[in-house]
C-alpha positions as CSV (number, residue, x, y, z in Angstrom):
1,X,110.1,56.0,86.7
2,X,112.5,53.8,84.8
3,X,109.7,52.5,82.5
4,X,108.5,56.1,81.8
5,X,112.0,57.2,80.8
6,X,112.4,54.1,78.6
7,X,109.1,54.7,76.9
8,X,109.9,58.4,76.4
9,X,113.2,57.5,74.7
10,X,111.3,55.1,72.5
11,X,109.0,57.9,71.4
12,X,111.9,60.1,70.6
13,X,113.6,57.3,68.6
14,X,110.4,56.8,66.7
15,X,110.4,60.6,65.8
16,X,113.9,60.1,64.4
17,X,113.2,56.8,62.5
18,X,110.0,58.2,60.9
19,X,111.9,61.3,59.9
20,X,109.3,63.5,61.5
21,X,112.0,65.2,63.5
22,X,113.9,66.0,60.3
23,X,110.9,67.2,58.4
24,X,109.6,69.4,61.2
25,X,113.1,70.8,61.7
26,X,113.4,71.8,58.1
27,X,109.9,73.3,58.0
28,X,110.5,75.5,61.1
29,X,114.0,76.4,59.9
30,X,112.7,77.6,56.6
31,X,109.9,79.6,58.3
32,X,112.5,81.3,60.5
33,X,114.7,82.2,57.5
34,X,111.7,83.3,55.4
35,X,110.4,85.9,57.8
36,X,113.4,88.4,57.5
37,X,114.0,87.3,53.9
38,X,110.5,88.2,52.6
39,X,110.7,91.5,54.5
40,X,114.1,92.3,53.0
41,X,113.0,91.4,49.5
42,X,109.7,93.2,49.7
43,X,111.0,96.6,48.2
44,X,112.6,94.7,45.3
45,X,109.4,92.7,44.7
46,X,107.3,95.9,44.7
47,X,109.8,97.6,42.3
48,X,109.5,94.6,40.0
49,X,105.7,95.0,40.0
50,X,105.8,98.8,39.6
51,X,105.2,98.7,35.8
52,X,102.3,96.4,36.1
53,X,100.8,98.5,38.9
54,X,101.4,101.7,36.9
55,X,99.3,100.3,34.1
56,X,96.5,99.9,36.6
57,X,96.9,103.5,37.7
58,X,98.8,102.7,40.9
59,X,102.2,104.1,41.8
60,X,104.7,102.6,44.1
61,X,106.5,105.0,46.4
62,X,109.5,104.4,48.5
63,X,109.1,101.4,50.8
64,X,110.8,101.4,54.1
65,X,111.3,98.0,55.7
66,X,111.8,97.6,59.5
67,X,112.0,94.7,61.9
68,X,108.2,95.1,62.3
69,X,107.7,93.8,58.8
70,X,109.7,90.7,59.5
71,X,107.8,90.1,62.8
72,X,104.6,90.5,60.8
73,X,105.7,87.6,58.6
74,X,106.6,85.6,61.7
75,X,103.1,85.8,63.2
76,X,101.6,85.0,59.8
77,X,103.9,82.0,59.1
78,X,104.1,80.4,62.5
79,X,100.5,79.1,62.1
80,X,101.8,77.2,59.0
81,X,104.3,75.6,61.3
82,X,101.7,74.6,63.9
83,X,99.4,73.1,61.2
84,X,102.4,71.1,59.8
85,X,103.2,69.9,63.4
86,X,99.6,68.7,64.0
87,X,99.4,67.0,60.6
88,X,102.6,65.0,61.2
89,X,101.9,64.2,64.9
90,X,98.2,63.5,64.7
91,X,98.8,59.8,64.5
92,X,101.0,59.6,67.6
93,X,98.4,57.5,69.5
94,X,96.3,56.1,66.7
95,X,99.1,54.3,64.9
96,X,99.9,52.3,68.0
97,X,96.2,51.4,68.4
98,X,96.2,50.1,64.8
99,X,99.5,48.3,65.1
100,X,98.9,46.8,68.5
101,X,102.3,47.9,69.9
102,X,100.7,49.6,72.9
103,X,99.3,46.3,74.0
104,X,102.8,44.8,74.1
105,X,104.1,47.6,76.2
106,X,101.2,47.5,78.6
107,X,101.4,43.8,79.1
108,X,105.1,44.3,80.1
109,X,104.0,46.4,83.0
110,X,103.9,49.9,81.6
111,X,101.2,52.0,83.3
112,X,98.7,53.6,81.1
113,X,99.2,57.1,82.6
114,X,102.9,56.8,81.7
115,X,102.0,56.3,78.1
116,X,100.0,59.5,78.0
117,X,102.6,61.5,80.0
118,X,105.4,60.3,77.7
119,X,103.6,61.4,74.6
120,X,102.6,64.7,76.1
121,X,106.2,65.3,77.1
122,X,107.5,64.5,73.6
123,X,104.9,66.7,71.9
124,X,105.5,69.7,74.1
125,X,109.3,69.5,74.0
126,X,109.2,69.2,70.2
127,X,106.8,72.1,69.8
128,X,108.9,74.2,72.3
129,X,112.2,73.4,70.5
130,X,110.8,74.1,67.0
131,X,108.8,77.2,67.9
132,X,111.6,78.9,69.8
133,X,114.1,77.9,67.1
134,X,112.0,79.9,64.5
135,X,111.6,82.8,67.0
136,X,115.3,83.0,67.7
137,X,116.3,82.8,64.0
138,X,113.9,85.6,63.2
139,X,115.1,87.7,66.1
140,X,118.8,87.3,65.2
141,X,118.3,88.2,61.6
142,X,116.1,91.1,62.4
143,X,118.7,92.4,64.8
144,X,121.3,92.1,62.1
145,X,119.4,93.8,59.4
146,X,117.3,96.3,61.4
147,X,116.6,96.9,65.1
148,X,114.4,94.7,67.3
149,X,113.9,97.5,69.7
150,X,111.2,98.8,67.4
151,X,109.0,95.9,68.4
152,X,107.3,95.9,71.7
153,X,106.8,92.9,74.1
154,X,108.5,90.4,71.8
155,X,109.1,87.8,74.4
156,X,105.6,88.0,75.9
157,X,104.0,87.8,72.4
158,X,106.1,84.7,71.7
159,X,105.1,83.1,75.0
160,X,101.4,83.7,74.1
161,X,101.8,82.1,70.7
162,X,103.7,79.1,72.1
163,X,101.0,78.6,74.7
164,X,98.4,78.6,72.0
165,X,100.3,75.8,70.3
166,X,100.4,73.9,73.6
167,X,96.7,74.3,73.9
168,X,96.2,72.9,70.4
169,X,98.4,70.0,71.4
170,X,96.3,69.4,74.5
171,X,93.2,69.1,72.2
172,X,95.1,66.7,69.9
173,X,96.1,64.5,72.8
174,X,92.5,64.5,74.2
175,X,90.9,63.7,70.9
176,X,93.6,61.0,70.3
177,X,92.4,59.1,73.4
178,X,88.9,58.7,72.1
179,X,89.7,58.4,68.3
180,X,91.0,55.4,66.4
181,X,92.3,57.1,63.3
182,X,94.6,60.0,62.4
183,X,91.9,61.6,60.3
184,X,89.5,61.7,63.2
185,X,92.1,63.4,65.3
186,X,92.7,66.0,62.7
187,X,89.0,66.6,62.2
188,X,88.4,66.8,66.0
189,X,91.3,69.1,66.7
190,X,90.6,71.3,63.7
191,X,86.9,71.5,64.6
192,X,87.5,72.6,68.1
193,X,90.0,75.3,67.1
194,X,87.7,76.5,64.4
195,X,84.8,76.7,66.9
196,X,86.9,78.8,69.2
197,X,87.9,81.0,66.3
198,X,84.2,81.6,65.5
199,X,83.5,82.4,69.1
200,X,86.3,85.0,68.9
201,X,84.2,87.0,66.6
202,X,82.0,87.9,69.6
203,X,83.5,91.1,71.1
204,X,82.4,90.4,74.7
205,X,84.0,86.9,74.9
206,X,87.0,87.4,72.5
207,X,89.5,88.5,75.2
208,X,88.9,85.3,77.2
209,X,89.5,82.8,74.4
210,X,92.6,81.0,73.5
211,X,92.6,82.4,70.0
212,X,93.4,85.8,71.5
213,X,97.0,84.6,72.1
214,X,97.6,84.5,68.4
215,X,97.3,88.3,68.1
216,X,100.9,88.9,69.0
217,X,101.4,91.3,66.1
218,X,99.1,93.8,67.8
219,X,101.4,93.6,70.9
220,X,104.5,94.0,68.8
221,X,103.1,97.0,66.9
222,X,102.0,98.7,70.2
223,X,98.3,98.4,69.3
224,X,97.5,96.5,72.5
225,X,99.0,96.0,75.9
226,X,100.0,93.0,78.0
227,X,97.0,93.2,80.3
228,X,94.7,92.6,77.3
229,X,96.1,89.1,77.0
230,X,96.2,88.1,80.7
231,X,92.6,86.6,80.9
232,X,93.1,84.5,77.8
233,X,96.6,83.4,79.1
234,X,95.2,82.2,82.4
235,X,92.2,80.4,80.8
236,X,94.4,78.7,78.2
237,X,96.8,77.4,80.9
238,X,93.8,76.0,82.9
239,X,92.1,74.5,79.9
240,X,95.3,72.9,78.6
241,X,96.0,71.3,82.0
242,X,92.4,70.1,82.2
243,X,92.6,68.5,78.8
244,X,95.9,66.8,79.6
245,X,94.5,65.4,82.9
246,X,91.2,64.3,81.2
247,X,93.3,62.5,78.5
248,X,95.0,60.4,81.3
249,X,91.6,59.5,82.8
250,X,90.1,58.6,79.5
251,X,93.0,56.5,78.4
252,X,93.0,54.6,81.7
253,X,89.6,53.4,80.8
254,X,90.0,53.0,77.1
255,X,89.7,49.5,75.5
256,X,92.8,48.9,73.4
């Protein structure tokens, strides 16, 4: 247990030293502030474009902005945060393969499964902290400017999107145990997510797929109900756990 804690601390310190923690913090902070800001400025933006639109035969009427407009921005922008997270963290394993630092840790008695557990723990805690920071910032500003009660199932929709991010992380960890470069991790992770996205176009299977959890805006707008997301929620939990466990088994047998 002592070695696991020590290695986890080392991972967090590496996040600080490499400035990934700072960069991700800034990105997710900006995203949280942008959501209500863009919604608040939308009427003025449209007013500024009124003359140009009028020349095209379009007229701009009165635009009423509510908290729903800001939450719409949240669900659009949070995917940018997840992409940034994957881009910055894709080399969490592969850099150590290339530098040989893992060999040193393992020869000192660190168990292989502890390496994977520590990295999973670090990735999930960082994703959790940054995601909910953005969510809370958006919620607070929305409550200040408008009224969050207009949005339905906010917490549940947030949990769904957070779990989708955790699933993407489980893919990234799994691919990292079999890949030797950060670019391979990005291609593998992106390829799997894109494949699931394509499968989501099939109506009969869409409700069971992980990509369903990103449709939080429909929940917030009242266009869907919680029960619509339960199958995808359960499957995503199971698949993520399977991927994490598989990562441990693969890494135990990996030649480093």
